[in-house]
N, C-alpha and C positions, 0 to 999 in steps of 0.2 A: 760942660760935663756937670751933672747933677751932684749935689753933695751926698756922698755915700754913707754918711754917718747916721746911726739911729738916734732918735731924740732922747730916749732914755732906756734904761735896762728893761723896763716893763715891755717894751716893744718886742724884744727877742722872743720871750716865751709866747706872747700873743700871736706874733706872725707865724711862729713854728707850729703852734697848735692849730691855727687857722689853716695852714698848708696841709697838715696831717688830715684834718677834716675834709678839706677840699679835694685832696688826692684820693681819699677813701670814697667820698661821694662820686667823684668821677668814674672810679672803678665799678661802682655798684649801680648808680642810677643817673649820674651826671649832675651838673649844677654847682660844681666846686667854685666857680667864679663868684657865686653869690656870697661866699664867705671870704675868699681871699681879697678881692677888689675892695670891699668896704673896709676890711681891717687895714689894708695899706693906706686908704684915705684917712681912717681914724688916726693913724700914727704920724700923719703930716706929710704924706707923699702926695704932690700935686696929682690931680685927677688923670691926666694923660699918661704920666710916668707910672702911676698906680695900675693903669690898664696894661701898659707894656710890660711892667714887672710881674703883674699876676700871670700874664701869658707866658713869660719866661719861666716862672716858678713852677707852673703846672705841666709845661710841655714835656720835660724828661719823664714824668711819671706816666704820661700818656703812651710813651714809647714802649713801656713794658706791656701795655695792653695790646699793642700791635703784635708783639711776640706771641701773646697768648692766642691769637687767631692765626697763626702761621699755617696751621693745617688747611685753612680755608683759602689760601692764597691762590692755589692751583685752579680753584673753582670760580674765581672772580673774573668773569669775562668782561666786565665793564670797567675794570680798574684802569687800564691804558686809556680808555675813552675819557675818563673823569679826572685823571691825575694832572694833566696839563691845565685844564680849566681851574682846577683847585689851586694850583701854584700861581697861575697868573692872577686869579681873583684875590687870593690871600695877599699877594704883594700889593695889588691895587688898593685893597682895604687898609693895609698897614700904612701906605703912603698917604692915604686920605686922612687917617687918623693923625699922622704927624704934621699935617698941614692944617688941621683943625685948630683954631685959636683956643687957648686954654679956657677962657671964659665961656666960650660956646660949648665946649665939651662938658664943662661943669653943668650947664643948663640941660644938656642932653642926657647926662647920666641917669636921672630918675625915669625918663622915657625909655631909655634902653633897658633899664632894669624891669620896668613894667612890661615891655614887649617880650623880654626873655622869660619873665615869670609866667605871662599867659601862655607862651609856647610850651614851657615846661609843664605847667598844670594841665592844659588841655591837648597836648600834642599827641598823646596816645589815642584819644578819641578821634582827633583829626585823621591820624594815620589809618585807623580802623574804617572810618567812613570813606576815605579815599580808597582803600582796598576793596570795599564792598562795591563802590561805584565804578572803579576802573580795574576790573579784574584781570585784564590782559593788555597791559600797555606794551609798547615794543620800542626798541632802539634801531630796528631795521630801517635801511634807506636814509637818504640824505636828511629828510625832514625829521626823522626821529633823532638822529645824531645832533642836529642843530638844536632841537628843543631840549634835550637832555643837557647838552653842553652849555646852553644859555642858562638854564636853571642852576647849574653848578657854579657857573661864574658869579651869578647873583648871590648865591648863598656864600660863596667863598669871600666876596667883597665884604659882606656883612661880617663873616668870621674873622677876617683880618682886621676889621675895624673894631669890633666888639667881641663877638663870639658866643655870647650866651644864647643857647637854644639851637646852634647849628646842627646838633645831632638829630633833633626832632625834625628840622627842616630837610635834612638829608634823607632820613627814613621816609618821610612823606614823598620826596622825589623818587625814591627807589620804587615805591608802590606804583607810581605813574609809569616807571619803566617796565613794570610787569614782574619785578622780583617778589618772591613769596617766602623764601627760606630765611628765617630770622637770623640764623647764625651767619649766613653769607652777607645779609644786609648789615649787621652789626660790625662784622669784619671790614667790610667796604667802608662803612661810616668812620670806623676807628682809624683806618689807613689814611682816608682823605682828610679827616680832621687833623691828623699829624702833619700832613703835607701843608695844609692851610696855615696852621699854627707855626710849623717849622719855618716856612719862608717869612712869616711875619716876625718870628723871633730874630731871625738873621737881620731883617730890616731894622728892627728896633735896636739890635746891638750896634749896627753900624751908625745909627742915628745918635747914639749916646744918651738915649732916653731911659735906660734902665738903671734903677737904684741897685747897685750890685751887692751891697751888704745884706739889704733886705731880700734880694733874690737868692743869695747863697743860703740864708737861714730857711727860706721857704721851699727851695729846691730840695733840701734835705728832708724837710717835713713832708713835701709832696710825694717823694719817693717812698718814704715809709708808709704814708697813708695809702698810696697806691697799692703797695705790697699787702698791707693789712686788709684793705678793701677787697682785693682779688682773693685773698686767702679765706676770708669769712663771708664772702658774698653769698654763698649758697646757704648759709645759716641764718641770714637775715631776711626777714619779710620784706620783699621789694616794695610793696605798697606802703608800708610803714615809713620806709626810707624816703620815698617820694613825698609823702605827706609832710615829713620833717623838713625836706628841702623846700617844699611849697610855703611852709610857715616862715622859714628863714628868709626866703625871697621876698615874700609879701611884706614881712617886717622891715627889711632893708629898703624895699621900694617906698613904703610909707615914710620912713625916716628921711630918705633923700629928697622926697617931694616936699616934706615939711621944712627941711634944712634949706632947700634951694629957693623955695617960693613962699614960705610962710615966715621962717625965722630969720631970713636974710636981711 
């Protein structure tokens, strides 16, 4: 079992504020992991446990977003089709993370952050281009079901392993499925992300890889941030929020590349 104690009193407010910001960003534009994961590592949590604890901390806040989309549930024809691949892929990704050597994951963190940053920054452009190119995808027939299911399994494995940018990846895959209504797409994305992270969280809990004191502090902050983010989302310019997340993500990516490959 990991040592659940925080290294110093400064860690409490830092992790709480990070979780508030992370929860708020997830409610507005996504990208909360760019703040919570680095802060956990800064406070001395090993990289893999920082990843598992970050997932645990932000997951309860994401459930409130699911409730916000309850009106769209009856319209989600593809929910049953994609829920099972999401659960299976999320579990596989979580197991893969837990079996990754700590030193290897430390080397991967900068690259994972880089990939997630690129997805977050250019994901909207990618989705628009896919929508323009593939205006009428379909899930009809065996071939369509297999293609959509395979895409979701791949996305879910990545989500269970790391998770940054899975929302963008799912939105892009929904375009290929022929979905066009953004509220339905966001509802489906939110539910499936909760499935992926939920099964990963259960796996992480059973593995004993979560730092529970840090997680408790951040769960409280994440729920508060998620509520505030959802409450004030309509008052905030979405593009400004995305620009802020991009700056934070880029800064963290550069820092971890320097720390891992230059200052090591």
